C-alpha positions as CSV (number, residue, x, y, z in Angstrom):
1,M,-8.5,-106.4,-140.6
2,N,-11.3,-104.3,-141.9
3,I,-10.2,-102.9,-145.0
4,L,-12.1,-100.4,-147.2
5,V,-12.1,-100.2,-151.1
6,T,-13.1,-97.2,-152.5
7,G,-14.5,-97.1,-156.3
8,A,-15.5,-100.8,-156.5
9,N,-17.5,-101.0,-159.0
10,G,-15.0,-99.8,-161.4
11,Q,-12.6,-102.6,-163.0
12,L,-9.7,-102.5,-160.6
13,G,-12.6,-103.0,-157.5
14,N,-14.7,-105.7,-159.4
15,E,-11.9,-107.8,-159.9
16,L,-10.9,-107.1,-156.1
17,R,-14.2,-108.4,-155.3
18,L,-13.1,-111.9,-156.9
19,V,-9.7,-112.1,-155.7
20,T,-11.0,-111.3,-151.9
21,A,-13.9,-113.5,-152.0
22,E,-11.7,-116.1,-149.4
23,S,-10.0,-113.7,-147.5
24,A,-9.6,-113.9,-143.3
25,D,-9.8,-109.9,-143.5
26,R,-12.9,-108.0,-144.1
27,Y,-13.5,-106.3,-147.3
28,V,-16.2,-103.3,-147.4
29,F,-16.8,-102.5,-150.5
30,T,-17.9,-98.7,-151.7
31,D,-18.9,-97.1,-154.6
32,V,-20.2,-93.6,-155.0
33,G,-23.9,-94.6,-154.1
34,E,-22.2,-95.9,-150.6
35,L,-19.3,-93.1,-150.2
36,D,-18.8,-90.1,-151.5
37,I,-15.1,-90.2,-151.0
38,T,-15.2,-86.0,-151.8
39,D,-17.0,-85.5,-148.5
40,A,-14.7,-85.5,-145.9
41,E,-17.5,-86.0,-142.8
42,A,-18.5,-89.0,-145.1
43,I,-15.1,-90.5,-145.0
44,E,-14.9,-90.2,-141.1
45,R,-18.3,-91.7,-140.7
46,M,-17.5,-94.8,-143.0
47,V,-14.2,-95.4,-141.3
48,A,-15.3,-94.8,-137.4
49,A,-18.4,-97.4,-138.3
50,N,-16.2,-100.1,-140.0
51,G,-13.1,-99.9,-137.9
52,I,-11.2,-99.2,-140.9
53,E,-7.5,-100.1,-140.7
54,L,-6.7,-99.9,-144.6
55,I,-8.3,-98.4,-147.4
56,I,-7.7,-99.4,-151.0
57,N,-8.5,-96.4,-152.8
58,C,-9.6,-97.5,-157.1
59,A,-11.8,-94.4,-157.2
60,A,-10.7,-91.9,-159.9
61,Y,-11.9,-89.2,-162.4
62,T,-10.3,-91.6,-165.7
63,N,-11.8,-89.6,-168.4
64,V,-9.0,-88.2,-170.1
65,D,-10.5,-85.9,-172.9
66,K,-13.1,-84.6,-170.7
67,A,-10.9,-84.1,-167.6
68,E,-9.4,-80.9,-170.2
69,D,-13.2,-79.1,-169.8
70,D,-14.3,-80.1,-166.2
71,R,-10.5,-79.4,-164.4
72,A,-12.6,-78.6,-160.8
73,L,-14.3,-82.3,-161.0
74,A,-10.9,-84.1,-161.9
75,E,-9.2,-82.2,-159.5
76,R,-12.2,-83.2,-156.3
77,L,-11.9,-86.4,-157.3
78,N,-8.5,-87.3,-158.4
79,T,-7.0,-84.8,-155.6
80,T,-9.1,-83.5,-152.9
81,A,-10.7,-86.9,-152.3
82,V,-7.5,-88.4,-152.0
83,E,-6.1,-86.2,-149.4
84,H,-9.2,-87.0,-147.5
85,L,-8.4,-90.6,-147.3
86,A,-5.0,-90.0,-146.3
87,A,-5.9,-87.5,-144.0
88,A,-8.4,-90.2,-142.4
89,M,-5.9,-93.2,-142.3
90,K,-3.3,-90.3,-141.0
91,R,-5.5,-89.8,-137.4
92,R,-5.8,-93.6,-137.2
93,N,-2.0,-94.6,-138.2
94,G,-4.0,-96.9,-140.6
95,W,-2.4,-97.2,-144.3
96,L,-3.4,-95.7,-147.7
97,V,-2.8,-98.0,-151.0
98,H,-3.9,-95.4,-153.6
99,I,-3.9,-96.4,-157.9
100,S,-2.4,-93.4,-159.6
101,T,-1.0,-93.8,-163.7
102,D,1.7,-93.4,-166.3
103,Y,-0.3,-90.4,-167.7
104,V,2.0,-88.5,-164.6
105,F,4.3,-88.8,-167.1
106,G,4.7,-88.1,-171.1
107,G,6.2,-84.3,-170.7
108,D,9.7,-85.6,-171.7
109,P,10.9,-87.4,-174.8
110,Y,11.5,-91.0,-172.7
111,N,12.6,-93.8,-174.2
112,T,13.8,-95.8,-171.6
113,P,10.9,-97.3,-168.8
114,C,9.8,-94.8,-166.7
115,K,11.2,-95.5,-162.5
116,E,9.4,-94.7,-159.5
117,D,11.5,-91.0,-158.7
118,Q,11.6,-89.9,-162.2
119,Q,10.0,-86.3,-162.0
120,G,6.3,-86.5,-162.8
121,T,5.4,-84.1,-166.4
122,P,2.0,-84.8,-166.9
123,T,0.6,-83.5,-170.4
124,G,-2.9,-82.9,-169.3
125,V,-5.4,-82.4,-166.4
126,Y,-5.9,-86.2,-166.0
127,G,-2.3,-86.9,-165.4
128,E,-1.8,-83.3,-163.1
129,T,-4.6,-84.0,-160.7
130,K,-3.6,-87.8,-160.5
131,L,-0.1,-86.4,-159.8
132,H,-1.6,-83.9,-157.8
133,G,-3.3,-86.5,-155.2
134,E,0.1,-88.4,-155.0
135,Q,1.4,-85.2,-153.9
136,A,-1.0,-84.7,-151.5
137,I,-0.5,-88.4,-150.1
138,A,3.1,-87.1,-149.6
139,R,2.0,-83.9,-148.1
140,I,-0.2,-85.8,-145.0
141,G,2.1,-88.3,-144.3
142,C,0.3,-91.2,-143.8
143,H,1.7,-94.9,-144.0
144,H,1.0,-95.4,-148.1
145,I,1.6,-97.6,-151.1
146,I,1.0,-95.9,-154.3
147,I,0.6,-98.2,-157.3
148,R,0.8,-96.5,-160.7
149,T,-0.8,-98.7,-163.6
150,A,-1.0,-98.3,-167.2
151,W,-4.2,-99.0,-170.1
152,L,-5.9,-100.9,-167.6
153,Y,-8.7,-103.7,-169.0
154,S,-10.5,-106.6,-167.3
155,E,-14.2,-107.9,-167.9
156,F,-15.6,-105.5,-166.5
157,G,-17.2,-101.6,-167.9
158,K,-15.8,-99.8,-170.5
159,N,-12.4,-100.7,-171.7
160,F,-10.2,-100.4,-175.0
161,V,-10.0,-104.0,-175.1
162,K,-13.9,-104.8,-175.2
163,T,-14.0,-101.7,-177.3
164,M,-11.9,-103.1,-179.8
165,L,-13.5,-106.2,-179.7
166,D,-16.5,-104.4,-180.5
167,L,-15.1,-102.0,-183.7
168,T,-13.3,-105.3,-185.4
169,A,-16.2,-107.4,-185.4
170,S,-18.5,-104.5,-187.5
171,K,-15.9,-102.3,-189.2
172,P,-14.0,-104.0,-192.3
173,E,-11.3,-101.4,-191.5
174,L,-9.9,-99.7,-188.8
175,K,-6.6,-97.2,-188.0
176,V,-4.9,-97.2,-184.6
177,V,-2.0,-95.5,-183.4
178,F,1.3,-96.7,-183.5
179,D,3.4,-93.9,-182.0
180,Q,2.5,-94.0,-178.5
181,T,3.9,-97.0,-176.2
182,G,3.1,-98.4,-173.1
183,T,2.1,-101.8,-171.3
184,P,-1.3,-103.3,-171.1
185,T,-2.1,-104.3,-167.7
186,Y,-4.9,-106.7,-166.9
187,A,-6.8,-105.6,-164.0
188,R,-7.5,-109.1,-162.4
189,D,-3.3,-108.9,-161.7
190,L,-3.2,-105.8,-160.3
191,A,-5.5,-107.1,-158.2
192,E,-3.9,-110.4,-157.2
193,A,-0.4,-107.9,-156.7
194,I,-2.1,-105.8,-154.1
195,F,-4.0,-108.5,-152.4
196,A,-0.6,-110.0,-152.0
197,I,1.0,-107.5,-150.6
198,V,-1.9,-106.6,-148.5
199,E,-2.8,-110.1,-147.3
200,G,0.6,-110.8,-146.5
201,R,1.1,-107.6,-144.6
202,K,3.7,-106.9,-146.7
203,Y,3.5,-103.2,-146.6
204,A,5.2,-102.6,-143.3
205,G,8.3,-101.4,-143.8
206,N,7.9,-100.5,-147.3
207,E,6.3,-97.2,-147.8
208,G,6.8,-95.4,-150.8
209,I,5.4,-95.1,-154.8
210,Y,5.2,-98.5,-156.8
211,H,5.0,-99.4,-160.5
212,Y,2.8,-101.8,-162.0
213,S,1.5,-103.6,-165.9
214,N,2.1,-106.6,-167.4
215,E,5.7,-107.6,-168.6
216,G,6.4,-106.3,-172.0
217,V,6.1,-103.3,-174.3
218,C,3.6,-102.8,-177.4
219,S,2.1,-99.8,-179.3
220,W,-1.7,-99.4,-179.5
221,Y,-1.6,-100.4,-182.6
222,D,0.3,-103.8,-181.5
223,F,-2.5,-104.3,-178.8
224,T,-5.0,-103.7,-181.8
225,K,-3.6,-106.1,-183.8
226,T,-3.1,-108.8,-181.0
227,I,-6.7,-108.8,-179.8
228,A,-8.0,-109.3,-182.9
229,E,-6.0,-112.2,-183.8
230,L,-6.5,-114.2,-180.1
231,A,-10.8,-113.2,-180.7
232,G,-10.1,-114.5,-184.6
233,R,-11.6,-111.3,-185.8
234,T,-9.9,-111.6,-189.1
235,K,-12.2,-109.8,-191.7
236,C,-11.5,-106.2,-190.1
237,D,-8.2,-104.7,-191.9
238,I,-6.2,-103.0,-189.0
239,Q,-3.7,-100.0,-190.5
240,P,-1.2,-98.0,-188.3
241,C,-1.6,-94.5,-188.2
242,H,-0.4,-91.5,-186.3
243,S,-1.9,-89.5,-183.3
244,D,-2.7,-86.6,-185.2
245,E,-4.8,-88.0,-187.5
246,F,-7.0,-88.2,-184.1
247,P,-7.2,-85.4,-182.6
248,S,-7.6,-84.7,-178.9
249,K,-7.5,-82.1,-176.7
250,V,-4.9,-83.1,-174.5
251,K,-1.4,-85.0,-175.6
252,R,-0.9,-88.4,-174.4
253,P,2.0,-90.2,-173.4
254,A,4.4,-91.1,-176.2
255,Y,6.5,-93.3,-174.2
256,S,5.2,-94.2,-170.5
257,V,6.5,-98.1,-170.3
258,L,6.6,-98.8,-166.4
259,D,10.0,-100.1,-164.9
260,K,8.6,-103.0,-162.6
261,T,12.1,-103.9,-160.6
262,K,10.8,-102.3,-158.0
263,I,7.3,-103.7,-157.0
264,K,9.2,-107.2,-157.9
265,T,12.6,-106.8,-155.8
266,V,10.2,-105.5,-152.5
267,F,7.4,-108.0,-152.6
268,G,8.5,-111.2,-154.6
269,L,6.2,-110.8,-157.5
270,R,6.2,-112.5,-160.9
271,I,4.5,-110.4,-163.2
272,P,2.5,-112.3,-166.1
273,Y,3.3,-110.8,-169.9
274,W,0.9,-108.7,-171.5
275,T,-0.1,-111.5,-174.4
276,D,-0.6,-114.2,-172.0
277,S,-3.2,-111.8,-169.9
278,L,-4.9,-111.0,-172.7
279,K,-5.2,-114.5,-173.4
280,T,-7.0,-115.3,-170.2
281,C,-9.4,-112.1,-170.0
282,L,-10.7,-113.2,-173.6
283,Q,-11.3,-116.4,-172.5
284,N,-13.0,-115.2,-169.3
285,L,-15.2,-112.8,-171.2
286,K,-16.3,-115.8,-173.7
287,E,-17.2,-117.6,-170.8
288,Y,-19.0,-115.3,-169.2
289,E,-21.3,-114.9,-172.5
290,R,-22.4,-118.2,-172.6
């Protein structure tokens, strides 16, 4: 099978490069330099030239704060581009595996894990445009798997784990919000889940929306404390604080824990606990530094 991966230079895209290296399928990895996914004709040329039968869309506008000032670009990347990808696969009876986000939730005071059929209530432009992307896929009607994930981190690019490693090493004191609750997701684990679904052709007959994050629940404060402890950053005094102590243009979800029962049941996945995966990522970062 010929598979196109968009956003291949991001966290998830780079992890997919690693986990698919020994696959018998042919993966075509592209980022903005090779393919502008906001250009429908460019997508058509890429798909036709490579005989693409399935697209894994890892590309997105993910800067939550900047999206508030640049709705047009966020909508173009998170909605219009997704519509183009879905249309290309619809014309070929192919499949689209699209990565979405827990930010489609947040407007209601949830206190139980969010399920796939729960109504989206985004609180900002990023979440709105990602939800619009999901709706575009449904409207076009191509074969699809949508995977919502949360708090993504990896050895690649900029992310919360790498930022906290730097801050806890350089600052004597750090305040981190404790009133936003979710679950970290190691991009390698998500990449392996996607690979298992695609490689095993398990998507056939199982179209729809799924949730994937690591197991467990924590706040950003808990996440930071664990990062520091595992990395031996003992000199930084990490203290909890409220979200309103860090004014932002966008209101982030206070509770966006994802219920993963469906993806585990349908695809037979075992999902690692978040601290176990964090240990793996930190160890890999140490290895890369050598």
